[in-house]
N, C-alpha and C positions, 0 to 999 in steps of 0.2 A: 504494500500500500504506500502511495506517495501522496504528499500534501504540502502545500506551501506553508512554511513556518510562519508563526505569528511574529510580528515585529518585536525585537528585543529591546526593552527599555534600558537606559543606562544603569539602573540599579541592579540589573541582573548581570549584564556584561556578556560578551560573546563567549568567553571561556566557560562560564557557568551554564549558559544556555546550551552550548554544545554538549557539555557533560550530562545535562538533563535529557537531551535527545538521545544520546548514546545509552543512557540508563533505561529509558522506555523501550528503545529498540532491543536491548538485551533481554528484557522481560518477554517481548513478543517472540524473540528468536529461541527462547528456552521455555516452552509452555509448561513444563513440569516444575519450573522453579530452579533456582541455583542455591545449593546448600552444601556445606562441608560433609565429608564422610564421617561416619561414627565408628569408633573402635568397638563399642558395644554391639551395634547392629551387625557390623562386619564379622565380628567373632561368632555371632549366632548363625550366620550363614556358613562360616567355616565348619561349625560343629554340626548343624542340622541339614545342610544342603551342599555337601562336597561335589555332588553331581552337577551343580549349576555352573554355567560358563563363568570363567574368571576366578576359579577356586585358587589357583596358584597366585594370582595377583592379590587375592585377599590374604593369603598366608604371608606374602611378602609385606603387605601393608602392616599387618600386626607386628611382624619382626622389626620393621623399619621405624615404627612409632613407639617402641618401648623406651621408656626413660632410662637414664643412667642408674637410677635407684631401683630399677626392676619393675616399676609400676607403669601404668598407662594413664593418659588423660591429664586433667588439670591437677593443680596442687591440692594437698590435703584430702579431706573426705570426698571431694568431687572425683577423685581418681579411683574410688573403690569399685563402682559399677563397671567401668571399662576394664579395669584390671581383672576383676572376676571373670568377665566374658572372655578376655584374651587368654587367660590362664586355662580356663576350661576348654576352650577351642584348641589350644596348642597341645594340651594333655591328650585330648582325644585324637588329635592328628598324629602325634608321635607313636600312639599305640595302635593305630589302625592301618593295615596295608592299603596302599594306594592314595591315602589322604595327604601324604607329605612328599609327593613326587615332584619336588622342586629342587633346584640346585642348592637352596639355602637349608635343606632338610637337616644338615649337620648342626645348624644353629638352634634347632628346636629344644634339645635337652638343656643347654645352658640358659636359654630364654625362659623355659619353664621353671628352672631352679631359681632364677632371680625373681620371677614373678611370684612364686609360692612364698619366697622369703619376704617379699614386699607385703604380701597379704597377711602373713603372720605378724609382721610388725604393725600393720594397720589394725588388725582385728584383736590381737592379744595385748597390745601396748597402748595404742592411741585411744583417747577417750572422747575424741571429737565426734559429735553426732553426724549422721549422714544427711546431706541436704535434702530438702523437700522437693522431690522430682517425681514425675509420673511413674507409677508402678514400682517404686523403689522397694516398698515393703513386700512385694511379691518377687521381684527380681533377685534381691540379695539372698533371701533364704533358699530359693531354688538353686542358684548357682553355687552357694556354699555347700549345699547337700551334694550336688553333682561333682564338685571338686573333691569333697571328702571321699565319695565313692570311688573316684578314679585313683586317688592317692592310696586308698586302702587296698585296691586291687593289686598293687605292685609292692606292697610293704608287708613284712611280718607283723602279726598282731601286736607284738611288744613295741613296735616302732610307729604305730599309727597314732596320729595326732589330729583330733577333730578340730576344725576351724570353728570358732564361736561366731555368733552374730555380732555386729558392731554395737558399740555403746548406745543404749537407749532403744534398740530395735527389738521387737517381739515377733512372734509368729501369729499374732491375732488375726491379721488380714488373710494370711495364707490359710489358716484354719477355718475362717469364715467362708472363704471361697470354696474350700474343700467340702464344707457341709452343704453348700449350694449344689455343688456337682454331685455329691452323693444322693441328694434328694431329688435330683433331676430338675431343680428349679431354674428359673431364668437367670442368666448372668448379665450384669449391667453392661451396656454397650461399650462403655469406655474401657472395659477389660480386654476387649478384642485387640487393642493396640499392643498388649503384652501377652498375646496368646502363646508365644513361644516358651513361656515359663510356667504355664499351667500344667498340671500333672497329666498322666496318661488317660485319666477319665475324660478330660476335656478333649483330647485328641481322638478318643474313641467314640464319644457320644455327642459332643457338641458340633454342630455343623453351621457356623455362621455363614451367611450368604455374602460372598465377596461383592464389593462395590467397585466398579471399574477394574475388576480383576484382583483387587486387594482386600485382605482381611485387616481391618483396623489401620488402613493406610500405611502399613509397615511391611517392609521386605521380610523381616525375621518372622513376624506373625504369619504372613502368607506362606512362607516356606514350611513352617512347622505345621500349619493346617493342611498344606498340600501333600506333604509326606514324601513325594518323589515323582519323577516323570513317568515311572512304570506302574504307578498305582492304578488299579482298575477304575475307569470312569474319571480319570484325571481332568481337572478343570483347565481347559486350554487358555481361558482368559487369565487365570492366575499365573500360568506359565509365561504368558506374554508379558504380564506385569513384571514378573521377576526378571526375565531376560532383558526387558527394557531398562529396569532400574540398574542392573549391574553394567549394562552397556554404557549408560550415561556417565557412570563414575569410573569406568575402566576396571571394574571388579568390586572395589569397596562401595558401600551404600550408606545413605543417611538413615536416620530413624524414621522419618516421615517423608513420603513422596507419593503423589505430587503435592506441592504447596502453592499452587498458582494463586488461589484466592487470597490466602494469607499474605503472600509476597506482594501482590498487586495492591491490596488494601493498605499495607504498611508503607510501601513506597509512595503511593499517590497521596496518602494522608500526610506523610512527612514533607513532601514537596509543597502540597497545597496549603498546609498550615502556615508556611512562611512566604507564600507567593512565588515559589520557585518553579512552578509549571509553566510560567511565561517563557516563550521561546521554543517550547516543545510543540511539534505539529499538532494542531487541534484535533485532527482526525485520529491520530494515534491515541491521544488521551481519551477521546470519546469511545474508541473501540475497547479500551481497557475498562473504562467506567461502565459501559454497557454490559460487559461480562460480569462485573461485580453485581450490578443490579439484578441480572438474571439469576445469580446464585442465591439471592435472598429468598427465604421461605417464611412460613408463619412463625417459626421459632428461631429465625435468623439464619446464620450461615456457619458452616464448619470450616476448620482450618484446612481439611482435606476430605475428599469423599470417603465415607466409611468411618469417620469419627463423628461423635455427637456434636450437634450445634453448640456454640458457646457464646457467652456474652462479650468476650473480648474481641474475637474476630468480627462478630456482628457489629459491635460499637464502632470499631475502626472502619469497617466497610461503610456504615451509615454516615460517619463523619466525612470520609473521603468523598462519597457521592454528594453530600450536601455542599462541601466546599468547591466541588467541580460543577455545581449548578444542576445536579440531578437528585434533589432531596427526596428521600423516602421516609415516611412517618416511622418513628422508632418504636412502634407498638410491639415489635418482635422482642424488644428488650424486657418488656414488663414481666414475662414469665421468670426472669432471673432475679427479681426484686425480693429480697428477704425481709424487707421492712426496716433494716438498719443499713444495709449496703446491697450490692449486687453480687451474686455468686457467678463464678465463671461458667459452671454448669450445675444442674440439679444434683444434689448429693455431694457437693464439693467438701472436702476436708480442709478447713481453713478458709482464708479469704485472700484475694489478690488486690494489692494497691493499684497496679497498673490497669487491671481490668476496670476498676472503678474510675480511674482517671480518664480512661477512654469512654466509659459510659457518660461521665460528666460532659465530655466534649460533644458527644452525640445528642444528649438531652439538652445541653446548654444552647447548642446551635438552634435547635427546633424551638426551645422556649423563647429565644430572642426573636426569631423570625415568625413566630405565631403569636407574638404579644403575650407570652406567658403560657397560657393553656395549661393542660394537666402536667406538663413536663417541668415547669419552673420549680414547684415544690420538691419534686424528686431530685432535681439538680442541686437545690440548696442542701438537702439532706445528705447527698453523696459528698458534696463539698465539705460539710462539717465532719463527716467520717474521715475524709482524707486529711483534713487539718489535724484532727485528733491523733492520727497515726504517724505524725512526724517524729523522727528520732531526736534524742536530746542534742545531737551534734548538728542538726539541721537537715539531715538527709532522710530519704525513705528507702526501704528495702522491699523486695518482692519475691514471690514464689515462682515467677516465670523467667527470671533473669538473675545471673549470679552477681551482677554489678549494681551497687547502689546508684551509680550515675544514670543508668537507664530509668530506674524507678523515680529518681528525683527529677529528672528532666520531664518525664511523663506527667507527674503530678503538678510540677510547677507550671507547665504550659497550660494544663487544664484549669487550674485555679486562677492564673493570671488573666486568662481570656474570659472565663465564664463564671467566676465567683470572686472578683477582685475585692468586694466589700467584706468578704468573710475570712480573708486571709490574715488580717492583723500583721504581725511581723514575720510570718512563716516564710515568705519568699525572700526576705532579707536574710533570714537565718540560713536558708538553702544556698543563697548566693555566697554568703560568708563561708559556709562549709566548702563550697567548690573552690573559692579563692585560696583557702587555707591548705587544700590538699593537692595543689598543682605540683607536679614533679619538676626536678631541676631542668629537665630537657624540654619543658613546656607542655608535657602531656599530662593526662590523668589516667588512672587505671587501678583496679583492685589488686592484681598481682604484679602487673607491669604496665607501663604506659601503652595504650592502644589508640589507633585512630577512632574507633567506635566510641570509646568512653570519652575521649577528648572532644568529639563532636557533641555528645550529650552535655558535657560541662559547659561548652560554649553556648549551647541552647539555653541553659539556665541563666548564664550571665547576660546574654544578649537578647533573649526571646521572651522575657517576662515583663518588659516595660519598667524595670526598676531604674531609678536615677543612677547614672554612672558614678561610681565611687572613685576616689583618687587611686591611681595605679592601675585602673582597669585596662587602659590602652596597652600598657606593657604586658599584662597578663595575656591579652588577646594576641599581641604580636608574637609572643613566645609560643603560644598554641598554634598559630598559623605557620610559623617557621617549622614546628614539629611536623604538622600535617604535610607541608611542602616536601619534607624529606622522606615521606613514606611512599611505598609503591601505590599507584593509583588503582583502587578497586581490587586489591589483592584477594585472591580466593582462599589464601591460607591464613586468614586472620585468626585471632585467638577466639575459640568457641566460648561463648558466654550465655547463650540462650538455653533454657531448660526444656529438655524432652527426656526420654529414658537416659540419654547421654547429653552432655553439652554439645551445642552445634553453633555454626556460624552461618547465618543467612546472608549470603554475599551481597546481593543487590539491595536488601533492606539496609544493611550497614552503609553501603555506598550512598544510598539516599540520605541517611542521617548525616554523613560527612558533607554532602552537597548542601543540605539545608543549613548546616552550621556555617559553611563558607558564605552562603547567601546572606545570613544574618550579619556576619562580619563585614561584608561589603556594604550592606545597608547602614550599619552603625558607623562605618567610616564615612559614608556619604553624608549622613546627618550631622556628624561631628565637624564637618568642614565649615 
């Protein structure tokens, strides 16, 4: 599709406009979405689907991504789930003929040894609780049991050492699901995303219907459900889903695919929030927006086909459509209203700050443009809940992202735009926390400085309408200098987003950086 680009105002600049056009074109060119591979999910395919094309590449990926300390994944307790998955997969591979037919096969025993040692250090010594991530209280017990069984098979009884569950974790959820399976009762839809760690009763008796070939939008869940290509009556759509997923990643796979609606909603809302869609061909934006509108149903929209609809993706989709001139009444959000806040989905354990920040944006826009209506009171209530959730240091944290900079930017943007009278000094405290935590190289980050977190920090400082404080110009210059020195749109960014494993949504992060650069350019123009 070709279209004449909209004229680019000086506030955007040709460089930022070109970056916006490239970003939108990249989304259209990769309709499944662009997301980093997952060690956890890749390990499950190594273990459960060695027959799937790309097995050798998946083994190599696991070997190549092992850390020097023997673990996998992010620092601390975030590394437990990927390390469990990789160790179980490599243990099964080294003990099964044909599974390790790669030149690196000699590296399996030492990799397993280092991985088991890292797990013992984590589970026997560390007292850090496991982060709140989807399915973690099912995944960890299942993989601990499988690893224990594999280690016991090769060791004399006197030398067997059972791995414990991590600090604070119980088997309550596993036992509850087991009772459901034993009784033949219905299993909540959200559990299909982790079908690969349900026990044999699930594989034998539960037959979820794949959506677009996938079970729970997950390669691992789909492979476990499928069982193998030679199984009688094998589902050809599921085979096609799996072969497509491994082909897109060259063997390794993400936890969730496709993510088209999620990716497009977040990218378009990030750009539209700061006016950065100017310069992108209008026809391209319209095409993406029409796809989002078509995905909305009575209960909203899901991150991916086969997952339950959720308030977070629904709210971001509604806000993006409204800002792009295609508003849809937010009635689909009402089912998620708990009376105090909005749940991400029905039956959610806990509550999400960023889900509620996005709900505030969706409700706030409609309250403003419908002269109050039924949404104004709900928006005020959500704003009060968000204000009450601010941490003592001025930040917010959330269950869908590892970094407080994402949560803080999400909440600050929603409060500044749609509840400025309810914020008191909370936005000043947020901006103060951001200024105080800038790193020496100009970046921000939880574990290390990242372009993504630096973009969120700039959004807090520049996108909430706070009066500029002394020294702000220097803070922003150092941040932009840091961003200028980073690879543009790197696909290997630090995974910070929560799924079964941490992941990096490449184009969503690129949009966040582009939005921050746009705000910096606007601030520079106003300051002249």
